[in-house]
C-alpha positions in Angstrom: 0.3 0.0 0.1 0.9 3.5 -0.5 1.3 6.2 2.5 0.1 9.5 2.5 -0.4 12.2 5.0 -3.1 14.3 6.0 -4.0 17.2 7.0 -7.0 18.2 8.9 -7.8 21.2 10.3 -9.9 21.5 14.0 -11.5 25.0 16.2 -11.8 24.3 19.9 -13.6 25.9 22.4 -11.9 29.7 23.6 -10.1 29.3 26.5 -9.5 32.1 29.6 -6.2 33.5 28.5 -7.7 32.9 25.0 -6.1 36.7 23.2 -8.2 36.5 19.7 -12.3 34.4 19.2 -11.0 31.6 17.8 -8.6 28.6 18.5 -7.8 26.1 15.9 -5.5 23.2 15.2 -4.3 22.4 12.4 -3.0 18.0 12.8 -0.9 16.2 10.0 -1.4 12.7 10.7 0.1 9.7 8.2 -1.7 6.4 6.4 -1.2 4.0 5.2 -3.3 3.8 1.7 -4.5 2.5 -1.5 -5.3 6.3 -2.9 -4.8 9.5 -1.8 -8.8 9.4 -1.5 -9.3 6.3 0.4 -6.6 8.2 3.4 -8.9 11.2 3.3 -11.5 9.2 3.6 -10.1 7.4 6.9 -7.7 10.7 8.1 -11.6 12.3 8.7 -13.1 9.2 10.1 -10.2 9.7 13.2 -10.6 13.0 13.2 -14.7 12.8 14.2 -13.3 10.4 17.1 -10.4 13.1 17.8 -12.6 16.1 18.0 -14.0 15.6 21.9 -16.7 18.4 23.9 -14.3 20.7 23.3 -13.9 21.0 20.0 -15.0 20.1 16.4 -13.8 18.9 13.7 -14.1 21.5 10.5 -14.2 19.2 7.5 -11.2 20.3 6.0 -8.2 18.2 4.3 -5.8 18.1 2.9 -4.2 14.8 1.7 -0.3 14.8 0.3 0.8 11.1 -1.5 5.0 10.4 0.5 8.0 9.1 -1.9 8.9 6.9 1.3 6.7 4.2 2.5 5.5 4.0 6.3 4.1 0.9 8.7 1.8 2.1 11.3 -1.5 4.2 10.6 -2.9 7.4 12.5 0.0 9.1 13.8 0.4 11.9 14.8 3.2 13.5 13.1 2.7 17.4 14.1 -0.3 20.2 15.7 -0.3 23.6 15.7 -2.9 25.7 17.5 -3.5 29.3 16.3 -5.6 32.0 17.6 -7.8 33.8 15.2 -10.2 35.9 15.4 -11.3 35.2 11.7 -14.2 32.7 11.2 -13.5 29.3 10.3 -14.5 29.9 7.2 -12.2 33.0 6.5 -9.8 31.3 8.7 -9.9 28.3 5.7 -9.1 30.9 3.2 -6.7 32.7 4.5 -4.3 30.2 4.7 -5.4 26.7 3.2 -7.4 27.5 0.6 -6.3 31.0 -0.8 -6.9 30.0 -4.4 -3.2 29.5 -5.0 -2.8 25.8 -4.0 -1.4 23.8 -7.4 -4.1 20.9 -5.5 -6.6 18.3 -6.8 -10.4 17.8 -5.4 -10.5 14.5 -3.1 -14.6 13.0 -4.8 -16.0 11.4 -1.8 -16.8 7.9 -2.2 
Protein backbone atom coordinates (compact mmCIF):
# COMPACT_ATOMS: atom_id res chain seq x y z
CA UNK A 1 0.00 0.00 0.00
CA UNK A 2 1.05 3.57 -0.59
CA UNK A 3 1.61 6.05 2.25
CA UNK A 4 0.02 9.46 2.72
CA UNK A 5 -0.06 12.37 5.12
CA UNK A 6 -3.38 14.11 5.75
CA UNK A 7 -3.86 17.53 7.32
CA UNK A 8 -7.17 18.15 9.14
CA UNK A 9 -8.41 21.36 10.77
CA UNK A 10 -10.22 21.72 14.10
CA UNK A 11 -11.65 24.57 16.17
CA UNK A 12 -11.31 24.41 19.94
CA UNK A 13 -13.63 26.07 22.44
CA UNK A 14 -12.27 29.34 23.80
CA UNK A 15 -9.80 29.14 26.65
CA UNK A 16 -9.52 31.62 29.56
CA UNK A 17 -6.14 33.09 28.49
CA UNK A 18 -7.00 33.25 24.79
CA UNK A 19 -6.46 36.63 23.11
CA UNK A 20 -8.33 36.02 19.85
CA UNK A 21 -11.91 34.82 19.35
CA UNK A 22 -11.07 31.33 18.01
CA UNK A 23 -8.43 28.66 18.60
CA UNK A 24 -7.67 26.43 15.61
CA UNK A 25 -5.60 23.26 15.38
CA UNK A 26 -3.88 22.04 12.25
CA UNK A 27 -3.05 18.34 12.68
CA UNK A 28 -1.17 16.03 10.30
CA UNK A 29 -1.42 12.23 10.50
CA UNK A 30 0.16 9.42 8.46
CA UNK A 31 -1.80 6.69 6.63
CA UNK A 32 -1.34 3.56 4.53
CA UNK A 33 -4.07 3.39 1.89
CA UNK A 34 -4.82 2.29 -1.66
CA UNK A 35 -5.40 5.89 -2.79
CA UNK A 36 -5.20 9.45 -1.56
CA UNK A 37 -9.01 9.53 -1.40
CA UNK A 38 -9.03 6.50 0.91
CA UNK A 39 -6.32 8.11 3.07
CA UNK A 40 -8.43 11.26 3.42
CA UNK A 41 -11.52 9.18 4.28
CA UNK A 42 -9.57 7.30 6.97
CA UNK A 43 -8.15 10.54 8.35
CA UNK A 44 -11.58 12.18 8.46
CA UNK A 45 -13.04 9.19 10.33
CA UNK A 46 -10.19 9.47 12.83
CA UNK A 47 -10.66 13.26 13.01
CA UNK A 48 -14.30 12.77 14.02
CA UNK A 49 -13.11 10.46 16.83
CA UNK A 50 -10.27 12.84 17.82
CA UNK A 51 -12.69 15.77 18.15
CA UNK A 52 -14.02 15.99 21.68
CA UNK A 53 -16.63 17.91 23.64
CA UNK A 54 -14.47 21.05 23.58
CA UNK A 55 -13.51 20.99 19.88
CA UNK A 56 -14.95 20.35 16.43
CA UNK A 57 -13.53 18.91 13.22
CA UNK A 58 -14.12 21.53 10.53
CA UNK A 59 -14.40 18.98 7.72
CA UNK A 60 -11.40 20.42 5.89
CA UNK A 61 -8.64 18.00 4.86
CA UNK A 62 -5.67 17.96 2.51
CA UNK A 63 -3.64 14.90 1.56
CA UNK A 64 -0.13 14.31 0.25
CA UNK A 65 1.34 11.15 -1.28
CA UNK A 66 4.59 10.37 0.57
CA UNK A 67 7.73 9.48 -1.35
CA UNK A 68 8.72 6.85 1.25
CA UNK A 69 6.39 4.27 2.83
CA UNK A 70 5.32 4.29 6.48
CA UNK A 71 4.27 1.20 8.39
CA UNK A 72 1.57 2.56 10.69
CA UNK A 73 -1.76 4.41 10.57
CA UNK A 74 -3.13 7.40 12.48
CA UNK A 75 0.30 8.51 13.69
CA UNK A 76 0.26 12.22 14.51
CA UNK A 77 3.41 13.85 13.15
CA UNK A 78 2.52 17.54 13.46
CA UNK A 79 0.13 19.77 15.37
CA UNK A 80 -0.12 23.56 15.53
CA UNK A 81 -2.55 25.67 17.57
CA UNK A 82 -3.25 29.19 16.30
CA UNK A 83 -5.54 31.87 17.70
CA UNK A 84 -7.54 33.94 15.21
CA UNK A 85 -10.51 36.27 15.16
CA UNK A 86 -11.52 34.81 11.79
CA UNK A 87 -14.53 32.50 11.53
CA UNK A 88 -13.81 28.98 10.16
CA UNK A 89 -14.58 29.68 6.48
CA UNK A 90 -12.52 32.89 6.46
CA UNK A 91 -9.71 31.18 8.40
CA UNK A 92 -9.51 28.34 5.86
CA UNK A 93 -9.55 30.82 2.96
CA UNK A 94 -6.81 32.94 4.56
CA UNK A 95 -4.40 30.12 5.48
CA UNK A 96 -5.23 26.96 3.49
CA UNK A 97 -7.43 27.69 0.46
CA UNK A 98 -6.20 31.01 -0.92
CA UNK A 99 -6.79 30.01 -4.54
CA UNK A 100 -3.08 29.88 -5.35
CA UNK A 101 -2.51 26.26 -4.28
CA UNK A 102 -1.58 23.59 -6.82
CA UNK A 103 -3.89 20.79 -5.73
CA UNK A 104 -6.56 18.40 -6.94
CA UNK A 105 -10.07 17.86 -5.63
CA UNK A 106 -10.90 15.08 -3.17
CA UNK A 107 -13.69 12.80 -4.40
CA UNK A 108 -15.75 11.31 -1.56
CA UNK A 109 -16.85 7.76 -2.28
